[in-house]
N, CA and C of each residue as an Amber inpcrd file, in Angstrom:
protein
   267
 149.6230000 -32.1130000  70.8030000 149.4670000 -31.2140000  71.9130000
 150.0580000 -31.8270000  73.2310000 150.4110000 -33.1650000  73.5580000
 150.7190000 -33.7720000  74.6170000 152.4420000 -33.6370000  74.6430000
 152.8980000 -33.4230000  73.4570000 154.3240000 -33.4610000  73.2140000
 155.0010000 -32.0990000  73.7480000 154.3550000 -31.0880000  73.8280000
 154.8790000 -30.0910000  74.4930000 155.2740000 -30.1260000  75.9640000
 154.3170000 -30.6740000  76.6760000 154.5820000 -31.0210000  78.0880000
 155.7040000 -31.9160000  78.3810000 155.7360000 -32.9220000  77.6810000
 156.6650000 -33.8590000  77.8320000 158.0790000 -33.1980000  77.5060000
 158.2420000 -32.6090000  76.3730000 159.6300000 -31.9670000  76.0110000
 159.8820000 -31.0310000  77.0030000 158.8870000 -30.3380000  77.7680000
 159.4760000 -29.4900000  78.7950000 159.8150000 -30.0910000  79.7930000
 159.1890000 -31.1940000  80.3480000 159.5170000 -32.0350000  81.3710000
 160.8220000 -32.6550000  80.9690000 161.1400000 -33.1060000  79.8110000
 162.4730000 -33.6680000  79.6320000 163.4770000 -32.7330000  79.5590000
 163.1350000 -31.4870000  79.1200000 164.2580000 -30.1530000  79.2010000
 164.6230000 -29.9510000  80.7780000 163.6340000 -29.9860000  81.5280000
 163.7660000 -29.6640000  82.8500000 164.5760000 -30.4420000  83.5490000
 164.3370000 -31.9460000  83.4730000 165.0600000 -33.1050000  83.8650000
 166.3480000 -32.8340000  83.5740000 166.9300000 -32.6340000  82.2830000
 168.1980000 -32.5100000  81.7220000 168.7890000 -31.3320000  82.4160000
 168.1770000 -30.2820000  82.6820000 168.6240000 -29.1320000  83.2790000
 169.0550000 -29.4290000  84.6780000 168.2420000 -30.1810000  85.5290000
 168.5480000 -30.7330000  86.9680000 169.9270000 -31.6600000  86.9040000
 169.8380000 -32.7150000  86.1010000 171.1250000 -33.4860000  85.8710000
 172.2960000 -32.7230000  85.6440000 172.0660000 -31.6700000  84.7120000
 173.3420000 -31.0900000  84.6120000 174.0270000 -30.1140000  85.6800000
 172.9890000 -29.3560000  86.4380000 173.4000000 -28.6890000  87.5690000
 173.8610000 -29.4870000  88.4500000 173.2730000 -30.7830000  88.9370000
 173.8910000 -31.6370000  90.0630000 175.3300000 -31.9840000  89.4290000
 175.6560000 -32.2600000  88.3070000 176.9820000 -32.5800000  88.0710000
 177.8700000 -31.3230000  88.2990000 177.5720000 -30.2040000  88.0470000
 178.4620000 -28.9960000  88.4370000 178.5770000 -28.9180000  89.9020000
 177.4540000 -29.3810000  90.7890000 177.2830000 -29.2020000  92.0880000
 178.2390000 -29.9220000  93.0910000 178.8210000 -30.8620000  92.3310000
 179.6150000 -31.9650000  93.1220000 180.9790000 -32.0030000  92.2030000
 181.7080000 -31.0730000  92.2190000 183.1700000 -31.3510000  91.3820000
 183.8730000 -32.4030000  92.0630000 184.9340000 -32.9290000  91.1290000
 185.7360000 -34.0170000  91.6360000 186.8750000 -33.5130000  92.5220000
 187.0740000 -34.0830000  93.4400000 188.0680000 -33.8960000  94.4410000
 189.3290000 -34.3750000  94.0090000 190.2110000 -33.4180000  93.9320000
 191.6720000 -33.7500000  93.4040000 192.6380000 -34.0850000  94.7090000
 193.9190000 -33.9540000  94.4120000 194.8000000 -33.8110000  95.7420000
 194.4520000 -32.6940000  96.4850000 194.4580000 -33.0660000  97.8770000
 194.3010000 -31.8670000  98.9640000 195.4570000 -31.0480000  99.0780000
 196.5400000 -31.5170000  98.8590000 197.9840000 -31.0500000  99.2070000
 198.7570000 -30.5430000  97.9090000 198.6470000 -29.0690000  97.8220000
 199.2490000 -28.5660000  96.6180000 200.8260000 -28.3820000  96.8630000
 201.2230000 -28.3240000  98.2440000 202.6780000 -28.1240000  98.3190000
 203.0910000 -28.8300000  99.6640000 204.0760000 -29.5840000  99.9890000
 204.3460000 -30.1530000 101.1480000 205.7840000 -29.6010000 101.4910000
 205.6700000 -29.7190000 103.0480000 207.0340000 -29.2180000 103.5590000
 207.9210000 -30.2920000 104.0450000 209.0770000 -30.2030000 104.0630000
 210.2990000 -31.1700000 104.5230000 210.5240000 -31.1010000 106.1130000
 210.1660000 -29.9020000 106.5510000 210.8510000 -29.5230000 107.9050000
 209.9430000 -30.3810000 109.0360000 210.4980000 -30.5950000 110.1170000
 209.5600000 -31.3370000 111.3120000 208.8220000 -30.4710000 112.1330000
 207.7720000 -30.9980000 112.2010000 206.4690000 -30.5930000 112.8360000
 206.7580000 -31.0310000 114.5020000 207.1900000 -30.2940000 115.4830000
 207.1610000 -30.7230000 116.8300000 205.7830000 -31.6060000 117.0170000
 206.0130000 -32.4990000 117.8510000 204.8770000 -33.5710000 118.3690000
 204.0130000 -32.5400000 119.1570000 204.4680000 -31.9720000 120.2490000
 203.4980000 -31.1440000 120.9030000 202.5190000 -30.3040000 120.5800000
 202.7170000 -29.7920000 119.1240000 201.7360000 -28.8960000 118.6060000
 200.9230000 -29.7130000 117.5400000 201.0580000 -31.1430000 117.5100000
 200.3550000 -31.9330000 116.3960000 198.8620000 -32.0730000 117.3550000
 197.8000000 -31.6230000 116.7210000 196.4420000 -31.9680000 117.3090000
 195.8550000 -33.3080000 116.5270000 196.0180000 -33.2140000 115.0780000
 195.5790000 -34.2470000 114.3280000 196.3840000 -34.6960000 113.1700000
 196.3970000 -35.8420000 112.7840000 197.2660000 -36.5570000 111.4800000
 196.2620000 -37.1600000 110.6610000 196.2460000 -36.5900000 109.3960000
 195.5380000 -37.3230000 108.2710000 196.2650000 -38.0650000 107.4580000
 196.1260000 -39.4170000 107.1490000 197.0220000 -40.2060000 106.1140000
 196.0610000 -40.4810000 104.8840000 196.0050000 -39.8620000 103.9170000
 195.0920000 -40.0640000 102.8680000 195.8210000 -40.8280000 101.8290000
 195.3320000 -42.2760000 101.5340000 196.2010000 -43.1450000 100.6950000
 196.0310000 -42.7770000  99.0880000 196.5290000 -43.4060000  98.4610000
 196.6020000 -43.0600000  96.8030000 195.2200000 -43.5330000  96.3840000
 194.5270000 -42.5880000  95.7380000 193.3170000 -43.0670000  95.1860000
 193.1190000 -42.5840000  93.7290000 191.6950000 -42.6200000  93.1220000
 191.4270000 -42.3330000  92.0140000 191.3600000 -40.8510000  91.8370000
 191.3560000 -40.0890000  92.8560000 191.3170000 -38.6050000  92.7460000
 192.6200000 -37.9910000  92.8470000 193.7670000 -39.0070000  93.5670000
 195.0730000 -38.1480000  93.6780000 196.1350000 -39.4880000  93.6630000
 197.0800000 -39.2990000  92.9130000 198.2200000 -40.4120000  92.6050000
 199.1770000 -40.5560000  93.5420000 199.1740000 -39.8600000  94.7890000
 200.2740000 -39.8900000  95.8690000 199.5790000 -39.9250000  97.0870000
 200.3650000 -40.3420000  98.1930000 200.0790000 -40.5080000  99.6020000
 200.1060000 -38.9670000 100.0410000 198.9270000 -38.5200000 100.9380000
 199.0540000 -37.2570000 101.5020000 199.0380000 -37.3350000 103.0750000
 199.8210000 -36.7830000 103.4640000 199.9310000 -36.6600000 105.0210000
 199.5940000 -35.1710000 105.3880000 198.4110000 -34.9440000 106.0630000
 198.2670000 -33.6010000 106.6020000 198.0020000 -33.5250000 108.1090000
 198.8690000 -32.5650000 108.5330000 198.9590000 -32.4860000 110.1910000
 198.3330000 -31.2340000 110.3090000 197.1560000 -31.1150000 111.2720000
 196.6180000 -30.1110000 111.8840000 197.2150000 -29.8350000 113.0290000
 197.7570000 -28.6320000 113.2200000 198.3830000 -27.9670000 114.5150000
 197.2870000 -27.8040000 115.5660000 197.7950000 -27.5450000 116.9090000
 196.6480000 -27.0640000 117.9370000 196.2320000 -25.8780000 117.4750000
 196.6730000 -24.9270000 116.7970000 196.2810000 -23.5990000 116.5250000
 195.0630000 -23.7200000 115.2970000 194.8010000 -24.8800000 114.8310000
 194.0460000 -25.0400000 113.5320000 194.3970000 -25.0280000 112.2790000
 195.9600000 -24.4910000 112.1610000 196.4820000 -24.5340000 110.9890000
 196.6400000 -25.7700000 110.3990000 196.6460000 -26.0300000 109.0970000
 196.9940000 -27.3880000 108.5040000 198.1630000 -27.2430000 107.6890000
 199.1730000 -28.2450000 107.7230000 199.9780000 -28.2390000 106.8230000
 200.4620000 -29.7850000 106.1630000 200.8460000 -29.8580000 105.0050000
 201.1640000 -31.0500000 104.3280000 202.5030000 -31.1200000 104.4760000
 203.0470000 -32.7280000 104.7110000 204.2390000 -33.1220000 105.0340000
 204.6180000 -34.2170000 103.8320000 205.9670000 -34.3500000 103.4630000
 206.2190000 -35.4550000 102.6750000 206.1220000 -36.7200000 103.3440000
 205.8310000 -37.6360000 102.6600000 205.6010000 -38.9370000 103.4100000
 206.8060000 -39.6060000 103.4630000 207.5210000 -39.3460000 102.5070000
 208.9690000 -40.0970000 102.4690000 210.1530000 -39.6180000 103.4310000
 209.7820000 -38.5580000 104.2430000 210.9510000 -37.9090000 105.2680000
 211.1360000 -38.8620000 106.5030000 212.1150000 -39.1380000 106.8820000
 212.4940000 -39.9420000 107.8050000 211.5470000 -39.5770000 109.2480000
 211.6330000 -38.3480000 109.6040000 210.7810000 -37.9970000 110.8090000
 209.1870000 -38.4120000 110.6590000 208.7200000 -38.4020000 109.4120000
 207.3270000 -38.5980000 109.1600000 207.3320000 -40.0690000 109.3510000
 208.1940000 -40.7070000 108.9810000 208.1530000 -42.4040000 109.0670000
 208.0260000 -42.6470000 110.4180000 208.9710000 -42.2400000 111.2110000
 209.1620000 -42.2020000 112.8150000 208.1030000 -41.8650000 113.4560000
 207.4270000 -40.7440000 113.1320000 206.3010000 -40.4300000 113.7700000
 205.0390000 -41.3880000 113.8240000 204.8300000 -41.7680000 112.2540000
 203.7890000 -42.7580000 112.0010000 204.0420000 -44.1100000 112.7150000
 205.3830000 -44.5520000 112.7930000 205.5180000 -45.9260000 113.6880000
 205.5270000 -45.5760000 114.9910000 205.4820000 -44.3390000 115.6990000
 205.2180000 -44.3350000 116.9880000 204.0020000 -43.9530000 117.4600000
 203.2040000 -43.6170000 116.5850000 201.7560000 -43.4730000 116.6890000
 200.8910000 -44.9130000 116.6220000 201.4520000 -45.8520000 115.7500000
 201.0580000 -47.1100000 115.5890000 201.1500000 -47.9230000 116.9050000
 202.1750000 -47.5370000 117.6310000 202.5040000 -48.4780000 118.7740000
 201.5630000 -48.1900000 119.9380000
């Protein structure tokens, strides 16, 4: 008689574990497509540098413009390297 409640408890625990796995999907690369063209310094509000990780095998640079739109840029572009070195100074 005590096996039914234990089986029910085990089944509910398993369901909760499976549901929590689906609630937190793995995050992959954030940039699907990157641009080559230069973004003017005066429109840049924020710059995010996301290094290589287990989720994404490439360095990503995301620029948030003053109007709130986000754009991914190619890290190997000369203007991006120049922008990063200027920001570090």
